[in-house]
C-alpha positions as CSV (number, residue, x, y, z in Angstrom):
1,M,-72.3,69.3,13.1
2,A,-74.1,71.5,15.4
3,Y,-74.7,70.6,18.4
4,K,-78.4,70.1,19.5
5,I,-79.8,72.1,22.6
6,M,-83.4,71.7,23.7
7,V,-84.8,74.8,25.3
8,V,-87.8,74.1,27.5
9,D,-90.0,76.4,29.4
10,D,-93.6,77.4,28.9
11,E,-92.6,81.5,28.2
12,K,-92.6,81.3,24.5
13,M,-91.1,84.9,24.4
14,L,-88.0,83.3,26.3
15,T,-88.0,80.2,24.2
16,G,-88.3,82.1,21.1
17,L,-85.2,84.9,22.2
18,L,-83.1,81.7,23.2
19,S,-84.0,79.8,20.3
20,D,-82.6,82.4,17.9
21,H,-79.6,83.2,20.2
22,L,-78.6,79.6,19.8
23,R,-78.9,79.3,16.6
24,D,-76.9,82.5,15.9
25,N,-73.8,80.9,17.8
26,G,-73.8,77.9,15.7
27,Y,-76.2,75.7,17.8
28,L,-79.3,73.8,16.7
29,P,-82.1,74.5,19.1
30,Y,-85.3,72.9,19.8
31,V,-88.0,74.6,21.4
32,A,-90.6,72.8,23.9
33,N,-93.4,74.9,26.1
34,S,-94.1,71.6,28.3
35,A,-92.9,69.0,30.0
36,Q,-95.2,66.8,27.7
37,E,-93.7,68.7,24.2
38,A,-90.1,67.8,25.9
39,L,-90.8,64.1,26.5
40,E,-92.1,63.8,22.4
41,Q,-89.0,65.6,21.7
42,L,-86.6,63.4,23.2
43,G,-85.8,61.3,20.1
44,T,-83.9,64.3,18.9
45,E,-81.2,62.9,21.4
46,P,-80.3,66.4,22.3
47,D,-76.8,67.5,23.7
48,L,-77.6,69.5,26.3
49,I,-81.0,70.7,27.9
50,L,-81.9,74.2,28.9
51,L,-85.1,73.5,31.6
52,D,-87.2,75.8,33.6
53,I,-88.3,74.7,36.7
54,K,-91.8,76.5,37.1
55,M,-93.8,75.2,34.7
56,P,-97.7,74.0,34.6
57,G,-98.7,70.5,34.8
58,M,-95.3,68.4,35.2
59,N,-92.6,71.0,36.5
60,G,-89.2,71.3,35.5
61,L,-87.7,69.0,38.6
62,E,-90.2,66.2,38.0
63,L,-89.5,66.2,34.4
64,C,-85.9,65.9,35.2
65,K,-86.2,62.7,37.6
66,T,-88.3,61.2,34.7
67,I,-85.6,61.1,31.9
68,R,-82.9,61.3,34.1
69,E,-81.7,57.6,33.3
70,H,-82.2,57.5,30.3
71,V,-81.1,60.9,29.1
72,A,-77.0,61.2,29.4
73,C,-76.5,64.8,28.3
74,P,-75.9,67.8,30.7
75,I,-79.5,69.3,32.0
76,V,-79.0,73.0,32.8
77,F,-81.8,74.3,35.1
78,L,-82.9,78.3,34.4
79,T,-85.4,79.2,37.0
80,A,-86.2,82.2,39.0
81,L,-85.8,80.2,42.3
82,A,-83.0,81.5,43.5
83,T,-82.6,80.0,47.2
84,E,-79.7,77.8,48.4
85,Q,-82.3,75.2,48.8
86,D,-83.6,75.2,45.4
87,T,-80.2,74.9,44.0
88,I,-79.8,72.2,46.0
89,N,-83.3,70.5,44.8
90,G,-82.2,71.0,41.7
91,L,-79.0,69.3,41.4
92,M,-80.2,66.5,43.5
93,T,-83.2,66.1,40.9
94,G,-80.4,65.4,38.3
95,G,-79.8,68.5,37.2
96,D,-75.6,69.7,35.9
97,D,-76.1,73.1,36.6
98,Y,-78.5,75.8,37.9
99,I,-79.1,79.4,36.5
100,T,-80.8,81.8,37.9
101,K,-83.2,84.5,36.1
102,P,-82.7,87.1,34.5
103,F,-79.2,86.2,33.4
104,S,-77.2,87.4,30.2
105,L,-76.9,85.5,26.8
106,P,-73.2,85.6,26.9
107,A,-72.7,84.1,30.3
108,L,-75.0,81.6,29.8
109,T,-73.5,80.8,26.3
110,A,-70.1,80.3,28.1
111,R,-71.7,78.0,30.7
112,I,-73.4,76.0,27.3
113,A,-69.8,75.9,25.4
114,A,-68.3,74.4,29.0
115,H,-70.9,71.7,29.4
116,L,-70.1,70.5,26.0
117,R,-66.5,70.1,26.6
118,R,-67.0,68.6,29.7
119,D,-69.2,65.9,28.4
120,V,-66.5,65.3,25.2
121,R,-64.3,65.0,27.4
122,R,-65.8,62.3,29.5
123,A,-66.9,60.4,26.3
124,N,-63.3,60.6,25.1
125,P,-60.9,60.8,27.9
126,A,-57.4,61.5,26.9
127,R,-54.9,58.8,27.7
128,L,-51.9,60.2,29.5
129,L,-48.2,59.7,30.5
130,S,-46.5,61.9,32.7
131,S,-42.3,61.5,32.5
132,H,-39.9,64.2,33.9
133,E,-42.2,67.4,32.9
134,L,-43.0,65.6,29.4
135,L,-46.5,64.9,28.7
136,I,-47.4,62.3,26.4
137,N,-50.7,62.1,25.3
138,L,-51.5,58.6,23.7
139,S,-55.0,59.6,22.8
140,A,-54.1,62.6,20.7
141,R,-50.1,61.0,19.6
142,T,-48.7,64.3,20.8
143,V,-45.5,65.0,23.2
144,H,-45.2,68.1,25.3
145,Y,-42.9,69.6,27.2
146,Q,-43.9,72.5,29.4
147,K,-46.3,73.7,27.0
148,N,-44.2,73.2,24.1
149,E,-45.1,70.6,21.9
150,I,-42.3,68.4,20.2
151,P,-43.3,67.1,17.0
152,F,-42.3,63.4,15.9
153,S,-42.8,61.0,13.2
154,R,-45.3,58.3,13.4
155,R,-42.6,55.6,14.2
156,E,-41.0,57.7,16.4
157,F,-44.1,57.7,18.7
158,D,-44.9,54.3,18.2
159,I,-41.5,53.7,19.8
160,I,-41.6,56.4,22.8
161,E,-45.3,54.9,23.4
162,C,-43.8,51.4,23.7
163,L,-41.0,52.2,25.9
164,A,-42.8,55.2,28.0
165,T,-46.0,52.9,28.9
166,N,-43.2,50.0,29.9
167,A,-40.7,52.3,31.7
168,G,-38.0,50.6,33.4
169,Q,-38.2,47.7,31.2
170,V,-35.5,46.8,28.7
171,F,-36.4,46.3,25.0
172,D,-33.6,44.6,22.6
173,R,-34.0,46.2,19.1
174,E,-35.4,43.0,17.7
175,R,-38.4,42.9,20.5
176,L,-38.9,46.9,19.8
177,Y,-38.8,46.7,16.1
178,E,-41.7,43.5,16.3
179,A,-43.8,45.8,18.7
180,V,-43.6,48.7,16.4
181,W,-43.7,47.6,13.0
182,G,-45.4,44.1,13.5
183,L,-44.6,40.1,13.9
184,E,-45.2,40.1,9.6
185,A,-42.8,43.2,9.1
186,E,-40.2,42.8,6.7
187,G,-37.1,44.6,7.7
188,D,-34.1,45.2,9.7
189,S,-34.2,45.7,13.2
190,G,-31.3,48.1,13.0
191,V,-33.7,50.8,11.4
192,I,-34.5,51.2,15.4
193,R,-31.0,52.7,16.5
194,E,-31.6,55.6,13.7
195,H,-35.1,56.3,15.1
196,I,-33.9,56.0,19.0
197,R,-31.0,58.5,17.7
198,K,-33.8,61.2,16.5
199,I,-36.4,61.1,19.1
200,R,-33.2,61.3,21.7
201,Q,-32.0,64.4,19.7
202,K,-35.2,66.2,19.3
203,L,-36.2,65.6,23.2
204,K,-32.4,66.7,24.5
205,E,-32.5,70.1,22.5
206,L,-35.9,71.0,24.3
207,T,-35.7,69.4,27.5
208,G,-32.1,69.0,28.3
209,K,-33.1,65.5,29.7
210,E,-32.3,61.9,28.6
211,Y,-35.3,59.9,28.5
212,I,-34.0,56.6,27.0
213,E,-31.0,54.6,28.2
214,T,-29.0,52.6,26.3
215,I,-28.3,49.1,28.0
216,W,-25.1,48.1,26.5
217,G,-25.4,44.5,24.7
218,V,-29.0,44.6,25.6
219,G,-31.2,47.3,24.3
220,Y,-33.3,50.5,25.4
221,R,-35.7,51.5,28.2
222,W,-37.3,54.5,29.3
223,N,-35.8,56.0,32.2
224,R,-38.5,56.0,35.1
């Protein structure tokens, strides 16, 4: 689904140009030529707002103050006002960025994309674990070593997650089996030994390190 961008500026030629440019780059633009029109279009739930400051009636700063507590999306000011104090005023009223006119369309597009990526990351923060140069992304269910991804099956990753999130804690095979397969699972906890062997092999081939320690007669633990 295309991101929705609201362009608020009293210069109709500029809003038309930006609308066409945004549409050409895969965005869904909404145009408002006054603060009042912008307020009426907030129901579209924009993903980002491009907002001019110098507009007749309610200006951009006043509009930003009015909507900031009700709108979580990034607000980027587009304005000819270029002093340091102007920038401070824009950011203090709740703006996320400040771009002075004239600006290049490619640079504007890059700033928009950067804000949208940041907004997505805030909404969906990754759960990460780091262990001896190994980066475990619990949200994406991936394991990387020095930028190289190590492929694991679903069960193998489940075992890694269980052990790594409880680093230093010893799990016997039965407890590890229950944690990964569930209490109601019907099977042999002996399958854990084979999964551990495969995990170790994959980790060793790329990292040369041992991450899972066998505590003989007890179980397994992830080395801190």
